[in-house]
Backbone as CSV, one residue per row, in Angstrom:
resi,resn,N_x,N_y,N_z,CA_x,CA_y,CA_z,C_x,C_y,C_z
1,MET,-16.522,-13.556,-15.350,-15.768,-14.475,-14.445,-15.689,-13.592,-13.238
2,TYR,-15.220,-12.516,-13.413,-14.623,-11.337,-12.414,-15.448,-11.141,-11.513
3,LEU,-16.555,-10.218,-12.131,-17.980,-9.722,-11.761,-18.978,-11.420,-10.553
4,ASP,-18.773,-12.535,-10.829,-19.074,-13.694,-10.448,-18.225,-13.344,-8.972
5,LEU,-16.887,-13.369,-9.219,-16.136,-13.450,-8.391,-16.401,-12.365,-7.033
6,LEU,-16.566,-11.207,-7.747,-16.691,-9.935,-6.768,-18.546,-10.142,-5.844
7,ALA,-19.233,-10.854,-6.816,-21.052,-11.184,-6.149,-20.598,-12.400,-5.223
8,ALA,-19.799,-13.169,-5.364,-19.508,-14.256,-4.286,-18.922,-13.758,-2.901
9,LEU,-17.685,-12.827,-3.157,-17.094,-12.129,-2.260,-18.646,-11.292,-0.926
10,GLU,-19.090,-11.063,-1.919,-20.390,-10.049,-1.566,-21.516,-10.513,-0.521
11,SER,-21.890,-11.707,-1.340,-22.694,-12.758,-0.496,-21.920,-13.732,0.647
12,SER,-20.986,-13.726,0.652,-19.769,-14.591,1.648,-20.096,-14.061,2.947
13,TRP,-19.915,-14.901,4.148,-20.063,-14.704,5.569,-19.061,-13.348,5.710
14,LEU,-18.070,-13.420,4.875,-17.153,-11.914,5.272,-17.876,-10.738,4.960
15,GLY,-18.508,-10.870,3.425,-19.429,-9.732,3.238,-20.848,-9.394,4.413
16,HIS,-21.234,-10.709,4.636,-22.273,-10.307,5.408,-22.049,-10.131,6.652
17,ALA,-20.628,-10.223,7.139,-20.382,-9.601,8.273,-20.209,-8.355,8.315
18,GLY,-19.269,-7.724,6.971,-18.846,-6.473,6.958,-19.901,-5.410,6.975
19,ARG,-21.052,-5.903,6.260,-22.389,-5.328,6.384,-22.994,-5.195,7.590
20,HIS,-23.152,-6.263,8.274,-23.844,-6.435,9.505,-23.800,-6.051,10.754
21,SER,-22.231,-5.954,10.553,-21.782,-5.357,12.004,-20.977,-4.003,11.925
22,ALA,-21.345,-3.106,12.730,-21.083,-1.438,12.764,-19.441,-1.722,13.508
23,TRP,-19.591,-2.752,14.180,-18.039,-2.506,14.687,-16.732,-3.150,14.041
24,LEU,-17.186,-4.472,13.525,-16.361,-4.917,12.481,-16.063,-4.084,11.565
25,TYR,-17.155,-3.440,10.570,-16.663,-2.276,9.606,-16.098,-1.587,10.094
26,THR,-16.262,-0.423,11.117,-15.678,0.238,11.376,-14.196,0.264,12.167
27,VAL,-14.011,-0.895,12.767,-12.607,-1.259,13.415,-11.998,-1.505,11.852
28,ALA,-12.552,-2.225,11.037,-11.466,-2.444,9.785,-10.964,-1.066,9.225
29,ASN,-12.169,-0.644,9.077,-11.947,1.212,8.085,-10.976,1.283,8.962
30,LEU,-10.909,1.461,10.324,-9.756,2.436,11.146,-8.344,1.564,11.003
31,LEU,-8.404,0.274,11.098,-7.118,-0.224,10.883,-6.480,-0.021,9.434
32,HIS,-7.691,-0.047,8.465,-7.199,0.231,7.205,-6.219,1.371,6.812
33,VAL,-7.190,2.326,7.568,-6.295,3.831,7.515,-5.046,3.930,8.374
34,LEU,-4.900,3.043,9.631,-3.806,3.329,10.142,-2.556,2.534,9.440
35,GLY,-3.055,1.114,8.592,-2.243,0.363,7.783,-1.594,1.210,6.514
36,SER,-2.337,2.312,6.101,-1.936,3.374,4.961,-0.895,4.150,5.584
37,ALA,-1.151,4.713,6.789,-0.045,5.509,7.588,0.669,4.848,7.665
38,PHE,0.898,3.590,7.940,2.393,2.831,8.171,3.215,2.421,6.912
39,VAL,2.412,2.248,5.933,3.007,2.013,4.565,3.405,3.607,4.225
40,VAL,2.892,3.958,3.459,3.145,4.968,3.117,4.185,6.048,4.026
41,GLY,3.766,6.057,5.105,4.821,6.994,6.001,6.507,6.435,6.141
42,GLY,6.094,4.777,6.445,7.658,4.305,6.033,8.202,4.232,4.944
43,ILE,7.340,4.185,3.755,8.468,4.007,2.798,8.670,5.642,2.317
44,ALA,7.552,6.597,2.769,8.147,8.128,2.367,9.531,8.560,3.406
45,VAL,9.506,8.079,4.146,10.839,8.407,5.067,12.212,8.026,4.665
46,PHE,11.718,6.689,3.841,12.951,5.885,3.518,13.356,6.553,2.075
47,ASP,12.445,6.755,1.626,12.598,7.469,0.081,13.035,8.814,0.134
48,LEU,12.666,9.322,0.949,12.949,11.116,1.156,14.469,10.867,2.073
49,LYS,14.835,9.837,2.662,16.495,9.891,2.826,17.510,9.725,1.685
50,VAL,16.604,8.594,0.881,17.525,8.309,-0.568,17.502,9.190,-1.062
51,LEU,16.318,10.282,-1.267,16.783,11.571,-2.451,17.563,12.879,-1.515
52,ALA,17.721,13.172,-0.196,18.123,14.073,0.645,19.315,13.854,0.412
53,GLU,19.972,12.578,0.182,21.561,12.366,1.113,22.070,11.427,0.429
54,HIS,21.261,11.056,-0.985,21.733,10.381,-2.198,22.078,8.685,-1.310
55,GLY,21.473,8.414,-0.448,21.217,7.068,-0.014,22.463,6.913,0.982
56,LYS,22.855,8.060,1.424,23.992,7.841,2.364,22.906,7.693,3.969
57,ARG,23.681,6.045,4.263,23.415,5.613,5.553,21.684,5.340,5.375
58,ALA,20.866,5.072,4.517,20.024,4.855,4.572,19.262,3.576,4.807
59,TRP,20.279,2.550,5.345,19.687,1.531,5.823,19.341,1.747,7.442
60,GLU,19.911,2.751,7.861,19.462,3.367,9.365,18.109,3.674,9.079
61,VAL,17.692,4.316,8.298,16.541,4.681,8.478,15.826,3.835,8.009
62,GLY,16.050,2.766,6.831,15.482,1.750,6.706,15.031,0.267,7.180
63,ARG,15.864,0.390,8.272,15.937,-0.582,9.520,14.721,-0.615,10.594
64,TYR,14.030,0.598,10.507,12.828,0.957,11.375,11.584,1.322,10.638
65,ALA,12.085,2.136,8.908,10.804,2.266,8.387,10.260,1.322,7.404
66,ILE,11.092,0.137,6.785,10.816,-0.645,6.263,9.751,-1.568,7.168
67,PRO,10.246,-2.436,8.250,9.463,-3.132,9.072,8.011,-2.322,9.340
68,LEU,8.310,-0.983,9.335,6.913,-0.511,9.806,5.807,-0.569,8.485
69,ALA,6.541,-0.127,7.606,5.792,-0.026,6.277,4.982,-1.853,6.087
70,ALA,5.912,-3.102,6.527,5.505,-4.403,6.027,4.261,-4.373,7.389
71,ALA,4.337,-3.903,7.990,3.353,-4.018,9.470,2.036,-3.184,8.785
72,GLY,2.519,-2.122,8.341,1.037,-1.260,7.825,0.728,-2.321,6.616
73,LEU,0.908,-3.136,5.455,0.888,-3.887,4.607,-0.190,-4.933,4.991
74,ALA,0.288,-5.244,6.259,0.040,-6.548,7.015,-1.191,-6.439,7.540
75,LEU,-1.601,-5.084,7.941,-2.790,-4.670,8.467,-4.062,-4.568,7.152
76,GLN,-3.501,-3.991,6.588,-4.292,-3.409,5.188,-4.520,-4.901,4.227
77,LEU,-4.085,-6.010,4.224,-4.813,-6.797,3.785,-5.774,-7.601,3.631
78,PRO,-5.961,-8.145,5.657,-7.222,-8.472,5.954,-8.449,-7.130,5.746
79,THR,-8.074,-6.204,6.660,-9.014,-5.184,6.903,-9.403,-4.960,5.240
80,GLY,-8.279,-4.547,3.661,-9.118,-4.164,2.857,-10.000,-5.443,2.326
81,ALA,-9.822,-6.557,2.913,-10.471,-7.878,2.199,-11.787,-7.405,2.925
82,ILE,-11.956,-6.948,4.313,-13.291,-7.265,4.909,-14.033,-5.900,4.378
83,LEU,-13.216,-4.754,4.235,-14.165,-3.452,3.320,-14.528,-3.508,1.975
84,LEU,-13.652,-4.569,1.275,-14.007,-4.725,-0.013,-15.103,-5.841,-0.401
85,ALA,-15.399,-6.963,0.677,-16.434,-7.526,0.748,-17.809,-7.088,1.087
86,ALA,-17.976,-6.084,1.890,-19.026,-5.287,2.090,-19.780,-4.733,1.354
87,GLU,-18.876,-4.760,-0.256,-19.716,-4.126,-1.222,-18.849,-4.272,-2.554
88,ALA,-18.374,-5.682,-2.531,-17.647,-5.853,-3.607,-17.944,-5.955,-4.765
89,ARG,-19.585,-6.010,-5.147,-19.752,-5.642,-6.796,-19.995,-4.253,-7.124
90,SER,-19.973,-3.209,-6.167,-19.757,-1.929,-6.712,-18.204,-0.896,-6.629
91,LEU,-17.611,-1.808,-5.590,-16.341,-1.393,-5.041,-15.507,-1.691,-6.043
92,GLY,-15.556,-3.306,-6.687,-14.790,-4.211,-7.394,-14.979,-3.529,-8.914
93,VAL,-15.830,-2.729,-9.435,-15.657,-2.049,-10.769,-15.506,-0.621,-11.044
94,ASN,-15.052,0.182,-9.693,-14.802,1.659,-9.397,-13.701,2.010,-10.016
95,PRO,-13.664,2.824,-10.844,-12.468,3.238,-11.730,-11.322,3.446,-10.375
96,ALA,-11.714,4.144,-9.576,-10.527,4.384,-8.507,-9.953,3.109,-7.812
97,PHE,-10.507,2.140,-7.783,-10.107,1.052,-6.969,-9.444,-0.094,-8.414
98,TYR,-9.494,0.377,-9.593,-8.240,-0.175,-10.636,-7.082,0.592,-10.308
99,VAL,-7.317,2.052,-10.349,-5.927,2.662,-10.133,-5.495,2.346,-8.758
100,LYS,-6.131,2.227,-7.713,-5.303,1.809,-6.627,-4.769,0.371,-6.893
101,LEU,-5.167,-0.729,-7.101,-4.871,-1.530,-7.550,-3.430,-1.653,-8.283
102,GLY,-3.559,-0.669,-9.168,-2.522,-1.031,-10.122,-1.495,-0.356,-9.653
103,PHE,-1.309,0.969,-8.826,-0.382,1.126,-7.954,0.161,0.784,-7.137
104,ILE,-0.762,0.004,-6.472,-0.090,-0.957,-5.376,0.768,-1.974,-6.038
105,ALA,0.389,-2.287,-7.009,1.640,-3.057,-7.828,2.952,-2.599,-8.166
106,LEU,2.302,-1.561,-8.763,3.829,-0.557,-9.085,4.677,-0.197,-7.877
107,GLY,3.925,-0.377,-6.946,4.685,0.204,-6.056,5.319,-0.979,-5.125
108,LEU,4.678,-2.100,-5.121,5.128,-2.978,-4.543,6.340,-3.674,-5.646
109,ALA,6.211,-3.862,-6.525,7.062,-4.224,-7.866,8.423,-3.218,-7.430
110,ASN,8.504,-2.031,-7.770,9.330,-0.883,-7.420,10.059,-1.261,-6.449
111,VAL,9.508,-1.453,-5.247,10.279,-1.937,-3.610,10.951,-3.393,-4.274
112,ALA,10.619,-4.531,-4.472,11.071,-5.646,-4.685,12.645,-5.299,-5.855
113,LEU,11.952,-4.176,-6.871,13.367,-3.846,-8.006,14.440,-3.550,-6.914
114,PHE,13.727,-2.106,-6.527,15.306,-1.565,-5.595,16.039,-2.312,-4.571
115,HIS,15.357,-3.192,-3.951,16.123,-4.330,-2.930,17.009,-5.113,-3.612
116,LEU,16.508,-5.681,-4.874,17.284,-6.654,-5.793,18.316,-6.048,-6.250
117,ARG,18.025,-4.994,-6.806,19.117,-4.289,-7.430,19.985,-3.197,-6.538
118,PHE,19.704,-2.947,-5.505,20.849,-2.022,-4.256,20.859,-2.762,-2.973
119,GLY,19.826,-3.735,-2.567,20.191,-4.629,-1.703,21.551,-4.567,-0.811
120,LYS,22.317,-4.855,-1.522,23.568,-5.249,-1.217,24.407,-4.304,-0.714
121,VAL,24.574,-3.122,-1.688,25.271,-1.834,-1.499,24.425,-0.679,-0.618
122,LEU,23.459,-1.070,-0.047,22.362,-0.341,0.798,22.988,0.009,2.055
123,ARG,24.160,-0.842,2.882,25.131,-0.385,3.877,26.197,0.379,3.222
124,THR,26.840,0.647,2.332,27.411,1.320,1.612,27.311,3.111,2.641
125,ALA,28.535,3.565,1.809,28.486,5.071,2.028,27.235,5.837,1.463
126,ALA,27.306,5.255,0.252,25.804,5.930,-0.472,25.500,5.107,-1.766
127,LEU,24.093,4.958,-2.011,23.608,4.560,-3.085,23.954,4.968,-4.047
128,PRO,24.131,4.325,-5.474,24.208,4.668,-6.780,23.076,5.921,-7.398
129,THR,23.385,6.711,-8.145,22.567,7.893,-8.500,20.838,7.222,-8.962
130,GLU,21.187,6.303,-9.714,19.835,4.987,-9.973,18.823,4.995,-9.207
131,ALA,19.365,5.193,-7.649,18.311,4.732,-6.519,17.593,5.518,-6.605
132,ARG,17.640,7.158,-6.892,16.839,8.226,-6.782,15.506,7.937,-7.817
133,ILE,15.845,7.306,-8.791,14.424,7.190,-9.782,13.747,6.686,-8.830
134,TYR,14.132,5.266,-8.281,12.982,4.501,-7.442,12.718,5.172,-6.394
135,ALA,13.285,6.047,-5.663,12.589,6.658,-4.564,11.600,7.636,-5.151
136,ILE,11.790,8.183,-6.093,10.877,9.162,-6.816,9.254,8.069,-7.443
137,VAL,9.649,7.329,-7.818,8.629,6.130,-8.395,7.532,5.910,-7.252
138,SER,8.976,5.771,-6.082,7.927,5.092,-5.178,7.096,5.904,-4.578
139,LEU,7.641,7.443,-4.285,6.792,8.435,-3.712,5.501,8.667,-4.543
140,ILE,5.539,8.667,-5.543,4.741,8.837,-6.569,3.496,7.982,-6.841
141,ALA,3.824,6.753,-6.477,3.022,5.598,-6.357,2.029,5.514,-5.547
142,TRP,2.754,5.703,-4.128,2.242,5.197,-3.020,0.815,6.482,-2.806
143,ILE,1.592,8.301,-3.261,0.701,9.069,-2.965,-0.629,8.854,-3.730
144,ILE,-0.245,8.130,-5.276,-1.334,7.979,-5.894,-2.134,6.709,-5.270
145,VAL,-1.975,5.968,-5.170,-2.575,4.682,-3.927,-3.344,5.492,-2.929
146,LEU,-3.143,6.408,-2.324,-3.912,7.068,-1.044,-4.873,7.800,-1.611
147,LEU,-4.393,8.779,-2.582,-5.355,9.317,-3.701,-6.586,8.790,-4.193
148,ALA,-6.177,7.558,-4.323,-7.320,6.736,-5.353,-8.065,6.085,-4.123
149,GLY,-7.328,5.683,-3.466,-8.469,4.900,-2.036,-9.573,6.256,-1.349
150,ARG,-8.781,7.154,-1.583,-10.027,8.326,-1.197,-10.887,8.507,-2.007
151,MET,-10.655,8.558,-3.285,-11.683,8.733,-4.596,-12.650,7.581,-4.673
152,ILE,-12.248,6.595,-4.030,-13.273,5.135,-4.600,-14.615,5.719,-3.726
153,ALA,-14.808,6.511,-2.399,-15.879,6.765,-2.159,-16.495,7.793,-2.916
154,TYR,-16.118,8.713,-3.699,-16.809,9.857,-4.635,-17.110,9.114,-5.822
155,LEU,-16.303,8.119,-6.147,-16.623,7.605,-8.033,-17.777,6.728,-7.865
């Protein structure tokens, strides 16, 4: 069933447009990379603040970094769909693609759990020590997402 969905996506108007429009594919690729920079850059700055200063005043960084990361994700979803649709049958079975999706899921779950657990205390003087574990998991997850995304082209 999964392979049928990939074939349908590749043969869709979006797949056709992605394969036959050099401008669409190029712009989608550029915006996908830019989105990656926003996601990982925003999250990394926040995570490093949590790690370096035990979350003291992390909300001051978060009020800029988190919307930047969200904007990056908003860029990546449609552009990723275009890039995938262009070659869905080959990309959709690529092991690096599976790794990328898995670590995106881990990164997003980690963000959600962090905010559920520490959202109310985020504006206090410091976060509890356990918040550092979430920051480490986050940094590792998003770096692996970048690595896996680059590896898709080579596998």
